[in-house]
N, C-alpha and C positions, 0 to 999 in steps of 0.2 A: 536362794535366788527363783525367780521365775523368768523364762524368757520365752517373751512369747512373738516378741520382733527385735530386732538387730540393737534400738536405740534404749533395751533394758541393760546395754552394754553401754558405756563411757568410751571415749574413746583409747582413753589409756588403758582400759581392760581390754579391747576390740586389739589393738598394738599387742599388750602381753601374751594374749590368746594363739595370736599368729605367728608368735615369736616361739612360743612353747610349742605351735605346731610343725613348725619346721625342725623341731628337734624331735620331737616323735617322728618326724618323717625318715630322719638319717638314723634314728636308736630304735626303728620302729620292735621289733622283738627282744631289745635289751633294758628296756625301760622298765621303774619301778611298780611294783602290781598295785597302784594307788585306790583300785577298786575295791579293793578285797574286801569278801566278805558283806558287799555290795551287795541288790540286787533290783532288777530295773523293768518296772512293766511297760513294754514299745508295745503301742495301740496303732494299727490302722482300719483307718474309715475307709481309704484307696490305696490302691495297689500299690507297693513301689521295689524297685531294683537296687539301686545306689543307696536310698536313704534308710531303707531293711538292713542290709546288708552292713553298710559301713558305721550303723550305732552297734549292731549287734555285737563284730569283730570288735569293736572300739572298747565295748565293754567286756568282752571275753579278755583281748588281749592286755586290758588293766588290772586283772585279776578278779570282774566280776561275773553277774549273772543275768542273762534277761530272759525275760516270760515273752512270748509275740502272739499279741492278741488281733486277729482280723476282723474285718467288719460281721462276718458269720460266726464268732465267738462273742462281741462285745456288741451291745446294743446300745450306744450312749443316747439317751434321754428318749426312749421306746419304751423295753419292758422294763428298764428302771433309769430314773434321773440322772441327771448329770450329777446333780447335787451328792446323791447318796453312791455311785460309783466310784467318785473321787474322795468320799471319804473314809470308803471300807478299802481299796487299792491302795492308799498311801499308810495303813495303817500293816501293810504286807509289804514294802518294799520300799527304797530309799529316793526312788523316783520315778515320773512318768514320762514318756518321752511318745506325744502324741500327733500324728497324720489323721487331720479333720478335714470334714465340708466345710463346717461354717467356723469362722473363727472367734464369734461368741461363744460358743463349745467349748473350746480350747478357753476364755475369759471365764467361763462357770467353774471349771473346771480346778484349774490357777486358784480362784476365790474358797474355794471347799476344800482343796489338797495341804496337807500337813508336811508335805514333801517337792521339792523343787518339781516343776512341771515347763516341760521345753517342746516347741514347735518344730514339729518335723515338718511343718508344709499346712497352709489354712489355705482358704479360699481367698485370704487379705496376705497375706506373707509368707515370706519363705527363712528365717536367719541362718540356719546351719548352710543353706544354699551359700548365701552371701560371704561367709566368715573363708568359706573352701575359695571362692569369688576372689577375694580381697589376697588372700593366700598366694595364691596361683596370678594375679597381677603384680605383685611385689617378688617373686620369683621371678618370673620372665621378664620384667622391666626395670627391676631391682630398685625399685621408686614410686608415691605413690603420686608423683607430679607428672599426671597423665592424664587426657581426656579420653572418657570412655565413653562409649555413643552404641546407646542401645535403640534397636531396630524392633519392629513388630508390637505386638499386646500388649495394653499395660496392664499387665499381668499380677500376679503373689510374687512374683521375681523380680519382676520389674519395682515393684513398690519397693521390698526392701534393699534394691541392689541401688536406689535413689538414698534411703536412709542410709546406708553403710556406706559408698561415697561420701555424701555430706557431713557426715561425720567425722571423717577422714581428711576430709580438706580435698578431695579429686573431684576435677571438676569432671559433672554427667550431663552429656547429653543425652534426651530421647524422642523419640521420632514413632509416632505413630497415628493411622490416621483416625479422620476425624470420628471421636464419639468412642475411641479405644483408647483413650489416654490413662494414665494410671491414676491411681486414689485423690481426690483432689485434697483430702486433709492430710493425707501423708506428704504429698507435693509441697504443701505449706508448712507443715514440722519439715521438710529437707531445708527448707531454702531460709530458714530460719538459722540451721545449722552452717549451711555454702555463707551466712552473711559473718556469723563467726569467724569463719575458717579463709574467710575472702576469696574461695570459690566460687564454680559456677551451677544453678542448677537449670536446666533450658527443657520445657517441655514441647516439641514445636510438632506440626502434622510434616514439615521438611525432610524427606530421609538423605538426602542432598548433604546437607546443611549441618546436620548429626556426624555424616560419615567422613567431612572434609577434614585433612590433618590426624583424624583420631590415631592413639596407640592404642586402644582397644576397641574392638568389635563385638559385640553381645548380642545374639539375638535367643528367642524360647519359640516353642510352637507357636500357632495360631491360634489354633484350637486349645484350650487344655483339658484334662481330664475330667470329666464331667460337664463343658459347659454346654449349655444350650445354645451358643450362635450356631446362625446357620451354616451350614459350609460351603453349602456352593454361594453364598451372598461374600463367605471370606475368601472364596479364592479370586472374586472379582476385586475385591476392596486391597487386599493386602500384597500382591505380587511388586509393586514399587518396592517396600520395604524388606526384598530377599536379601540376604548376603551371598552375592555372588562376585566372579572375577572383576565385572565394570564398576562395581559399588566399591571395590576392595583398591582399585587406580585411584580413587579419591582421598582415600588416606594417606598415613605416613610409611615410607616403604617397609619400616619393622615392624608393623601392624600386626600384633595376637589375634585371634579370631575363637571368641568362646561361644560355648552353647551346654547349657546346664543338663539335655539328654532326658528322654529320648529324643531323636530329632525328628522331623519329617523330612527325610530327606527331597528334593526336589521344591519344597513348599519355603518356608523359611529361609534353609540352606542348600545351595547345590554340592553336588559331591566331591568337585574339583576344589571345592571351598573347604570342607569339610575333614578331606582327606589329606590338603593340600602342606606343605610347610609352614602354614601363619596358625596353622590350628594349634591348640592345645588342650582341649575339649576331652581329652584324657587323662591329662596332667591334671586339670579341672575336676576332674570324677573322682581321680584319686584321691587329691585332698580332700575331700571330702570324710574321709577317714580319719585321717592326722588332724584336721580341723576339729569334727566332732570331740576327738579324744581331746583335745587341748582346752576344748572346752567345759567337758567334763574334771580336767584336773581344776580346772579354774571353779568350778562348783563345790567340789569334794574333796580337795586336798585342803 
């Protein structure tokens, strides 16, 4: 099975993966080596810290072997077609984990690969991040009956967060500046999931409406890696969406603050908030390892 976005998994599968992730967190060095004799190609067109380390360790700690290739070592669609790259690599390895610039390249890779392809980030979505995020929400709130508020750019993380929340029936409220809303096709898909689950998907330009009574406040960088937006324009438009202590006053007293990192401190989030007692960003980052291990278990066990 390919995992190109989080809706490639059902509600039941996501919940099962999250439960398994908690098991792996508790038994990090003690669990079975379920990837014994399996090898994986990790392709990174974009630099990475958390994704690269967490996937590499998830594979190693589960008995497998990973081969990491950066943008200088593999030229997707340049020196060799994506079709040929996928056909060749899938004869060598048991899985392809790819962080790419264009989601369409990932789709083409999956079309021609004989082994599972996992999206480690594309310009459209970031499903592995959201599995860890959902795990973190459950870890700290003990329930999915929460209001999640996302503020900032309607980017790939935002797209997958909307989908993941709506699949699980979590109320998700998103505030972005006008013109920076999340992908309309993904929002439409998420609203259908929300209708089935009697939950809310709200997209607005009003940060206060989103933050009010929130159980979870989530933000990400205003300018993503490789983004062509004008930084000076961003600095003029986005400040009302900054996650700061004043914004937190609108949320519930026990609100948790999330950020997928890396953070541009002083822009989308202030130092006092990201370093404060409501922040769970480092638990969130650690949970990438456990959630990705659980995803691999789901696919290969």
